[in-house]
DSSP file (Angstrom, degrees, kcal/mol; ACC not computed):
  #  RESIDUE AA STRUCTURE BP1 BP2  ACC     N-H-->O    O-->H-N    N-H-->O    O-->H-N    TCO  KAPPA ALPHA  PHI   PSI    X-CA   Y-CA   Z-CA
    1    1 A M     >        0   0    0      0, 0.0     4,-1.8     0, 0.0     3,-0.2   0.000 360.0 360.0 360.0 -42.9  -88.7 -167.8 -250.4
    2    2 A L  H  >  +     0   0    0      1,-0.2     4,-2.6     2,-0.2     5,-0.2   0.873 360.0  56.1 -64.6 -34.5  -87.7 -164.1 -250.8
    3    3 A T  H  > S+     0   0    0      1,-0.2     4,-2.3     2,-0.2    -1,-0.2   0.896 106.3  48.8 -64.4 -37.5  -90.7 -162.9 -249.1
    4    4 A G  H  > S+     0   0    0      2,-0.2     4,-2.3    -3,-0.2    -1,-0.2   0.864 109.8  51.8 -67.0 -37.3  -89.9 -165.0 -246.0
    5    5 A I  H  X S+     0   0    0     -4,-1.8     4,-2.8     2,-0.2    -2,-0.2   0.929 110.5  49.6 -65.3 -43.9  -86.3 -163.7 -246.0
    6    6 A G  H  X S+     0   0    0     -4,-2.6     4,-2.4     1,-0.2    -2,-0.2   0.928 109.5  52.2 -59.1 -44.3  -87.7 -160.1 -246.1
    7    7 A F  H  X S+     0   0    0     -4,-2.3     4,-1.4     2,-0.2    -1,-0.2   0.901 110.5  46.6 -61.0 -42.4  -90.0 -160.9 -243.3
    8    8 A V  H  X S+     0   0    0     -4,-2.3     4,-0.8     1,-0.2    -1,-0.2   0.927 113.1  49.3 -62.0 -45.5  -87.2 -162.2 -241.1
    9    9 A G  H >X S+     0   0    0     -4,-2.8     4,-0.6     1,-0.2     3,-0.6   0.864 108.2  53.3 -64.8 -33.6  -85.0 -159.2 -241.9
   10   10 A A  H 3< S+     0   0    0     -4,-2.4     3,-0.4     1,-0.2    -1,-0.2   0.789 104.1  57.4 -71.9 -27.9  -87.9 -156.8 -241.1
   11   11 A G  H 3< S+     0   0    0     -4,-1.4    -1,-0.2     1,-0.2    -2,-0.2   0.662 102.0  56.8 -74.9 -16.1  -88.2 -158.6 -237.7
   12   12 A L  H << S+     0   0    0     -4,-0.8     2,-0.4    -3,-0.6    -1,-0.2   0.701  84.9  94.2 -85.2 -21.2  -84.6 -157.8 -236.9
   13   13 A V     <  -     0   0    0     -4,-0.6     2,-0.4    -3,-0.4     9,-0.2  -0.593  54.4-177.5 -77.8 125.9  -84.9 -154.0 -237.4
   14   14 A I  E     -A   21   0A   0      7,-2.8     7,-3.1    -2,-0.4     2,-0.6  -0.984  13.5-151.7-125.8 135.4  -85.6 -152.2 -234.1
   15   15 A Q  E     -A   20   0A   0     -2,-0.4     5,-0.2     5,-0.2     2,-0.1  -0.928  12.0-176.5-110.7 123.4  -86.2 -148.5 -233.7
   16   16 A D        -     0   0    0      3,-3.4     5,-0.0    -2,-0.6     0, 0.0  -0.232  53.0 -77.7 -91.8-166.6  -85.3 -146.7 -230.5
   17   17 A R  S    S+     0   0    0      1,-0.2     3,-0.0    -2,-0.1    -2,-0.0   0.944 124.7   3.6 -60.7 -48.0  -86.0 -143.0 -229.9
   18   18 A H  S    S+     0   0    0      1,-0.0     2,-0.4     0, 0.0    -1,-0.2   0.349 124.7  59.1-123.4   4.9  -83.1 -141.7 -232.1
   19   19 A E        -     0   0    0      2,-0.0    -3,-3.4     0, 0.0     2,-0.5  -0.971  58.0-147.1-139.0 153.6  -81.5 -144.8 -233.6
   20   20 A I  E     -A   15   0A   0     -2,-0.4     2,-0.3    -5,-0.2    -5,-0.2  -0.975  19.8-166.2-119.2 130.4  -82.3 -147.8 -235.7
   21   21 A H  E     +A   14   0A   0     -7,-3.1    -7,-2.8    -2,-0.5    -2,-0.0  -0.852  59.8  35.5-116.2 148.3  -80.6 -151.0 -235.1
   22   22 A G     >  +     0   0    0     -2,-0.3     4,-2.6    -9,-0.2     5,-0.2   0.375  69.1 119.3  97.7  -3.8  -80.4 -154.2 -237.2
   23   23 A I  H  > S+     0   0    0      2,-0.2     4,-2.2     1,-0.2     5,-0.2   0.886  79.5  47.2 -62.9 -40.5  -80.3 -152.7 -240.7
   24   24 A T  H  > S+     0   0    0      2,-0.2     4,-2.5     1,-0.2    -1,-0.2   0.905 112.7  49.1 -66.5 -41.0  -76.9 -154.3 -241.4
   25   25 A T  H  > S+     0   0    0      2,-0.2     4,-1.8     1,-0.2    -2,-0.2   0.919 111.2  49.6 -65.6 -41.8  -78.0 -157.6 -240.1
   26   26 A A  H  X S+     0   0    0     -4,-2.6     4,-1.7     1,-0.2    -2,-0.2   0.922 113.0  46.9 -64.4 -42.7  -81.1 -157.6 -242.2
   27   27 A A  H  X S+     0   0    0     -4,-2.2     4,-2.1     1,-0.2    -1,-0.2   0.887 109.7  54.0 -64.9 -36.9  -79.2 -156.6 -245.3
   28   28 A T  H  X S+     0   0    0     -4,-2.5     4,-2.5     1,-0.2    -1,-0.2   0.850 104.4  54.5 -64.3 -34.3  -76.6 -159.3 -244.6
   29   29 A I  H  X S+     0   0    0     -4,-1.8     4,-2.2     2,-0.2    -1,-0.2   0.888 108.3  50.5 -62.5 -40.8  -79.4 -161.9 -244.4
   30   30 A W  H  X S+     0   0    0     -4,-1.7     4,-2.2     2,-0.2    -2,-0.2   0.937 111.6  47.0 -63.0 -45.7  -80.6 -160.8 -247.9
   31   31 A V  H  X S+     0   0    0     -4,-2.1     4,-2.6     1,-0.2     5,-0.2   0.923 111.1  51.5 -63.0 -43.2  -77.0 -161.1 -249.3
   32   32 A V  H  X S+     0   0    0     -4,-2.5     4,-2.3     1,-0.2    -1,-0.2   0.896 110.7  47.7 -61.7 -39.0  -76.5 -164.5 -247.7
   33   33 A S  H  X S+     0   0    0     -4,-2.2     4,-2.2     2,-0.2    -1,-0.2   0.879 111.5  51.3 -69.9 -34.9  -79.8 -165.8 -249.2
   34   34 A A  H  X S+     0   0    0     -4,-2.2     4,-2.5     2,-0.2    -2,-0.2   0.897 110.0  49.1 -66.7 -39.5  -78.9 -164.4 -252.6
   35   35 A V  H  X S+     0   0    0     -4,-2.6     4,-2.9     2,-0.2     5,-0.2   0.910 112.1  50.0 -65.1 -42.8  -75.4 -166.2 -252.4
   36   36 A G  H  X S+     0   0    0     -4,-2.3     4,-2.3    -5,-0.2    -2,-0.2   0.902 110.7  48.0 -61.0 -41.6  -77.1 -169.4 -251.5
   37   37 A L  H  X S+     0   0    0     -4,-2.2     4,-1.6     2,-0.2    -2,-0.2   0.908 112.9  48.5 -60.4 -46.1  -79.6 -169.1 -254.3
   38   38 A A  H  X>S+     0   0    0     -4,-2.5     5,-2.4     2,-0.2     4,-0.5   0.939 113.8  46.9 -63.0 -49.5  -76.7 -168.3 -256.8
   39   39 A A  H ><5S+     0   0    0     -4,-2.9     3,-0.9     1,-0.2    -1,-0.2   0.891 110.5  52.0 -62.6 -38.9  -74.7 -171.3 -255.5
   40   40 A G  H 3<5S+     0   0    0     -4,-2.3    -1,-0.2     1,-0.2    -2,-0.2   0.804 108.3  51.8 -65.6 -27.2  -77.6 -173.6 -255.6
   41   41 A A  H 3<5S-     0   0    0     -4,-1.6    -1,-0.2    -3,-0.3    -2,-0.2   0.520 123.4-105.0 -85.4  -6.0  -78.3 -172.6 -259.2
   42   42 A G  T <<5S+     0   0    0     -3,-0.9     2,-1.6    -4,-0.5     3,-0.3   0.477  81.3 130.1  96.5   6.2  -74.7 -173.4 -260.2
   43   43 A F     >< +     0   0    0     -5,-2.4     4,-1.5    -6,-0.2    -1,-0.1  -0.573  21.9 155.4 -91.0  75.6  -73.4 -169.8 -260.4
   44   44 A F  H  >  +     0   0    0     -2,-1.6     4,-2.7     2,-0.2     5,-0.2   0.874  64.0  55.1 -77.2 -39.0  -70.4 -170.3 -258.2
   45   45 A V  H  > S+     0   0    0     -3,-0.3     4,-2.6     2,-0.2     5,-0.2   0.950 112.5  42.9 -61.6 -49.2  -68.1 -167.5 -259.5
   46   46 A P  H  > S+     0   0    0      0, 0.0     4,-2.9     0, 0.0     5,-0.2   0.891 113.6  53.6 -64.7 -36.3  -70.8 -164.8 -258.9
   47   47 A A  H  X S+     0   0    0     -4,-1.5     4,-1.8     2,-0.2    -2,-0.2   0.925 112.2  42.8 -64.3 -44.0  -71.6 -166.4 -255.5
   48   48 A I  H  X S+     0   0    0     -4,-2.7     4,-2.4     2,-0.2    -1,-0.2   0.898 114.6  51.0 -69.4 -39.7  -67.9 -166.3 -254.4
   49   49 A A  H  X S+     0   0    0     -4,-2.6     4,-2.6    -5,-0.2     5,-0.2   0.927 111.8  47.0 -62.7 -46.7  -67.5 -162.7 -255.8
   50   50 A T  H  X S+     0   0    0     -4,-2.9     4,-2.6     1,-0.2    -1,-0.2   0.878 110.9  52.1 -62.4 -39.0  -70.5 -161.5 -253.9
   51   51 A T  H  X S+     0   0    0     -4,-1.8     4,-2.3    -5,-0.2    -2,-0.2   0.926 112.1  45.7 -63.5 -46.4  -69.4 -163.2 -250.7
   52   52 A L  H  X S+     0   0    0     -4,-2.4     4,-2.3     2,-0.2    -2,-0.2   0.920 113.4  49.2 -63.4 -43.1  -65.9 -161.5 -251.0
   53   53 A L  H  X S+     0   0    0     -4,-2.6     4,-2.8     1,-0.2     5,-0.2   0.931 111.9  48.8 -64.7 -42.0  -67.5 -158.1 -251.8
   54   54 A A  H  X S+     0   0    0     -4,-2.6     4,-2.4     1,-0.2     5,-0.2   0.899 110.7  50.1 -64.0 -38.5  -69.9 -158.4 -248.8
   55   55 A V  H  X S+     0   0    0     -4,-2.3     4,-2.1     2,-0.2    -1,-0.2   0.891 112.3  48.2 -68.4 -39.3  -67.1 -159.4 -246.4
   56   56 A M  H  X S+     0   0    0     -4,-2.3     4,-2.8    -5,-0.2    -2,-0.2   0.930 113.3  46.6 -67.7 -42.2  -65.0 -156.5 -247.5
   57   57 A V  H  X S+     0   0    0     -4,-2.8     4,-2.5     1,-0.2    -2,-0.2   0.903 113.0  48.3 -64.0 -39.6  -67.9 -154.0 -247.2
   58   58 A L  H  X S+     0   0    0     -4,-2.4     4,-1.1    -5,-0.2    -1,-0.2   0.894 113.8  48.3 -69.0 -38.0  -68.9 -155.3 -243.8
   59   59 A Y  H  X S+     0   0    0     -4,-2.1     4,-0.6    -5,-0.2     3,-0.2   0.941 112.9  48.3 -67.1 -44.9  -65.3 -155.1 -242.6
   60   60 A F  H >< S+     0   0    0     -4,-2.8     3,-1.1     1,-0.2     6,-0.3   0.931 112.2  46.8 -61.2 -47.2  -64.8 -151.6 -244.0
   61   61 A F  H 3< S+     0   0    0     -4,-2.5    -1,-0.2     1,-0.2    -2,-0.2   0.688 107.6  57.6 -67.2 -20.6  -68.0 -150.2 -242.4
   62   62 A E  H 3< S+     0   0    0     -4,-1.1    -1,-0.2    -3,-0.2    -2,-0.2   0.610  81.6 113.1 -86.7 -10.7  -67.3 -151.7 -239.1
   63   63 A S    <X  -     0   0    0     -3,-1.1     4,-1.6    -4,-0.6     5,-0.1  -0.345  67.1-138.5 -68.6 144.1  -63.8 -150.0 -238.7
   64   64 A E  H  > S+     0   0    0      2,-0.2     4,-2.5     1,-0.2     5,-0.2   0.785 103.4  61.6 -68.0 -29.3  -63.5 -147.4 -236.0
   65   65 A K  H  > S+     0   0    0      2,-0.2     4,-1.8     1,-0.2    -1,-0.2   0.923 105.3  47.4 -62.2 -46.1  -61.5 -145.2 -238.4
   66   66 A F  H  > S+     0   0    0     -6,-0.3     4,-1.7     1,-0.2    -2,-0.2   0.921 111.5  50.2 -62.0 -46.9  -64.6 -145.0 -240.7
   67   67 A R  H  X S+     0   0    0     -4,-1.6     4,-2.1     1,-0.2    -2,-0.2   0.893 109.6  51.0 -63.7 -41.1  -66.9 -144.2 -237.8
   68   68 A R  H  X S+     0   0    0     -4,-2.5     4,-1.9     1,-0.2    -1,-0.2   0.880 107.7  52.6 -63.8 -37.7  -64.7 -141.4 -236.6
   69   69 A S  H  X S+     0   0    0     -4,-1.8     4,-1.0     1,-0.2    -1,-0.2   0.853 110.5  48.8 -69.1 -31.6  -64.5 -139.8 -240.1
   70   70 A L  H  X S+     0   0    0     -4,-1.7     4,-0.6     2,-0.2    -2,-0.2   0.890 110.7  49.0 -73.9 -37.7  -68.3 -139.8 -240.2
   71   71 A S  H  < S+     0   0    0     -4,-2.1     3,-0.5     1,-0.2    -2,-0.2   0.814 106.6  56.8 -70.9 -28.5  -68.7 -138.3 -236.8
   72   72 A E  H  < S+     0   0    0     -4,-1.9    -1,-0.2     1,-0.2    -2,-0.2   0.838 102.4  56.7 -68.3 -32.7  -66.2 -135.5 -237.6
   73   73 A K  H  <        0   0    0     -4,-1.0    -1,-0.2     1,-0.2    -2,-0.2   0.712 360.0 360.0 -70.2 -23.0  -68.3 -134.5 -240.7
   74   74 A Q     <        0   0    0     -4,-0.6    -1,-0.2    -3,-0.5    -2,-0.2   0.469 360.0 360.0 -86.8 360.0  -71.4 -133.9 -238.6
């Protein structure tokens, strides 16, 4: 099963000349599959904790304030 998830994630990654797109989406697919496996195995508390952590990380890295701070450092 994990091999199939990795294959799907790898299919989402696209490289242009100077940029790579789809890394976050591929990583999110891995996290969602891990949460599904944990919930299916009965580990509900770790599944919920991982879901909350993933949502917070995705929200934080999507913010414009964070992107501006990275572009100012370069």
